[in-house]
C-alpha positions in Angstrom: 9.7 -54.9 -1.6 12.6 -55.9 -4.1 12.8 -52.2 -5.2 12.8 -51.0 -1.5 15.9 -53.2 -0.8 17.7 -52.2 -4.0 16.9 -48.5 -3.1 18.3 -49.2 0.5 21.5 -51.0 -0.7 22.1 -47.9 -2.8 21.7 -45.3 0.0 24.2 -47.7 2.1 26.8 -47.9 -0.7 26.5 -43.8 -1.1 26.8 -43.5 2.7 29.9 -45.7 2.7 31.4 -43.8 -0.3 30.8 -40.4 1.4 32.5 -41.5 4.5 35.6 -42.6 2.7 34.8 -46.2 3.9 34.6 -48.0 0.5 37.5 -50.3 -0.2 39.3 -50.0 -3.4 41.9 -52.4 -5.1 45.4 -50.7 -5.6 46.5 -53.6 -8.1 44.8 -54.8 -11.0 46.5 -58.1 -11.5 47.6 -57.1 -15.1 50.0 -54.3 -15.3 51.9 -51.6 -13.1 49.3 -49.1 -13.5 49.0 -46.4 -10.6 52.5 -47.2 -9.4 55.9 -46.1 -10.1 59.1 -47.9 -10.0 62.2 -46.2 -8.2 65.5 -47.8 -8.7 66.9 -50.6 -11.2 65.4 -53.7 -9.4 62.7 -55.8 -11.0 58.8 -55.3 -10.5 56.7 -57.4 -12.9 53.4 -59.1 -13.0 53.1 -62.7 -13.2 50.0 -65.3 -13.0 48.0 -62.0 -11.6 50.6 -61.3 -8.9 53.2 -58.9 -8.4 56.6 -59.9 -8.1 59.6 -58.0 -6.8 63.0 -59.5 -7.4 66.6 -58.2 -7.0 68.3 -57.1 -10.3 72.1 -57.4 -11.2 72.8 -54.0 -9.1 71.6 -55.7 -6.1 70.6 -52.3 -4.6 67.4 -50.8 -2.7 64.3 -50.6 -5.1 60.9 -49.4 -4.6 57.5 -49.6 -6.0 55.2 -46.8 -4.9 51.7 -45.5 -5.5 51.4 -42.2 -7.4 48.7 -41.0 -5.0 49.4 -40.0 -1.5 47.2 -41.3 1.6 46.8 -40.2 5.1 44.3 -42.2 7.0 43.8 -45.6 5.7 43.4 -49.5 6.2 45.4 -51.3 3.9 45.3 -55.1 3.4 47.3 -57.4 1.4 49.0 -60.7 1.0 52.5 -61.5 0.5 54.5 -64.8 0.0 58.4 -64.7 0.3 60.1 -66.9 -2.0 63.8 -66.1 -1.2 65.2 -63.8 1.3 62.0 -61.8 1.9 63.8 -58.8 3.3 61.1 -56.2 2.1 58.5 -53.9 3.6 55.3 -51.8 3.1 56.0 -48.1 3.5 53.5 -45.5 4.2 53.6 -41.7 4.7 56.6 -41.9 2.4 58.4 -39.6 0.1 61.0 -40.9 -2.2 63.9 -39.3 -4.2 65.8 -41.7 -6.5 66.2 -44.6 -4.1 66.3 -42.6 -0.8 63.0 -43.1 0.9 61.8 -41.1 4.0 58.8 -42.4 6.0 57.7 -45.4 7.9 58.0 -49.1 7.0 56.0 -52.2 8.0 58.8 -54.7 7.9 58.4 -57.6 5.7 61.3 -60.1 6.5 62.1 -63.8 7.1 61.4 -65.6 10.2 62.3 -63.8 13.6 63.2 -60.4 11.9 60.3 -58.4 12.9 57.7 -58.7 10.3 54.8 -56.3 11.2 57.2 -54.0 13.2 57.8 -50.4 12.6 61.1 -48.9 11.2 61.8 -45.3 10.2 64.1 -44.9 7.3 66.8 -42.4 7.4 65.6 -41.4 10.9 65.1 -43.0 14.3 65.3 -46.8 13.0 63.4 -49.5 14.8 60.4 -47.8 16.6 58.8 -51.0 17.8 59.2 -54.8 17.0 56.7 -57.6 17.8 57.3 -59.8 20.7 59.3 -63.1 20.3 55.9 -65.0 20.5 54.2 -62.9 17.9 57.0 -63.6 15.5 55.4 -66.9 15.0 52.5 -65.6 13.2 54.6 -65.5 10.1 53.9 -68.6 7.5 57.2 -69.6 5.7 56.7 -70.5 1.9 53.2 -69.6 2.0 50.8 -66.8 1.5 50.4 -64.2 4.6 47.7 -61.8 5.3 49.1 -58.4 6.4 46.8 -55.5 7.5 48.1 -51.8 8.4 45.8 -49.3 9.9 46.8 -45.6 10.2 44.8 -43.3 12.0 46.0 -39.9 13.1 49.0 -40.6 15.1 48.4 -44.3 15.5 49.3 -47.3 13.4 48.4 -50.9 14.1 49.5 -54.1 12.1 48.1 -57.4 12.0 49.8 -60.5 10.3 47.5 -63.7 9.8 44.8 -62.1 12.1 47.7 -61.4 15.0 47.9 -57.9 16.3 51.6 -57.5 15.9 52.0 -53.9 17.2 50.1 -50.8 18.2 52.2 -47.6 18.0 51.5 -44.1 18.6 53.6 -41.3 17.4 53.0 -37.5 16.7 55.6 -37.5 13.6 53.3 -40.2 11.9 50.4 -38.3 12.5 51.8 -35.0 11.0 52.0 -35.9 7.5 50.6 -38.1 4.5 52.5 -39.7 1.5 52.8 -42.8 -0.8 52.6 -46.3 0.0 55.5 -48.1 -1.4 56.8 -51.7 -1.4 60.7 -52.4 -0.9 63.3 -54.6 -2.3 66.3 -54.6 0.2 69.7 -54.1 -1.1 72.2 -57.1 -0.8 70.5 -59.3 -3.6 68.5 -62.6 -3.5 65.4 -60.9 -2.7 62.1 -62.2 -4.2 58.6 -61.7 -2.9 55.4 -62.3 -4.4 52.2 -59.9 -3.6 48.6 -59.8 -4.3 45.1 -58.8 -3.0 45.9 -55.0 -2.2 42.8 -53.1 -0.9 42.7 -49.9 0.6 39.8 -48.1 2.6 40.5 -44.5 3.3 39.4 -43.6 6.8 
């Protein structure tokens, strides 16, 4: 019986991998392996957490995966320590500190965390309702989930569905996942528990 259950578990694991449904960690909690820094702002690991912080130049900064993704479900946690004006980009391309793609906003209270912004394009595409803005927890860890499938993107913040948006341009390309430091200085955000499942 034990051998049967072991074989069954192995088969199910192989099916999940074959279907691209196995979650994988994008951050090892030790160093910046698998990612690339764009710009002069600060990215470092502290106590098993990824920290982004404005540097002396107070400019935009990005921290992007080396691999590109198209259809996926991403989950992570963030904690804003000061002026948490940041974001999680998807389907992005970066040259220097100029990024094209779509950003899931990560921002201070009532600044549309979970909404979708298109950089160097159409700007705000969709923002959460005023009621849903309350899902953000100040000075605490927040759970963010982003699901991109075809031309549809859905975001959740602490279990609350923030937006669902359909757009042909989103579905037309793949790209890197990237975190942002907004310009202006004073930004500090902690990140952890990055898990991605390709769909």
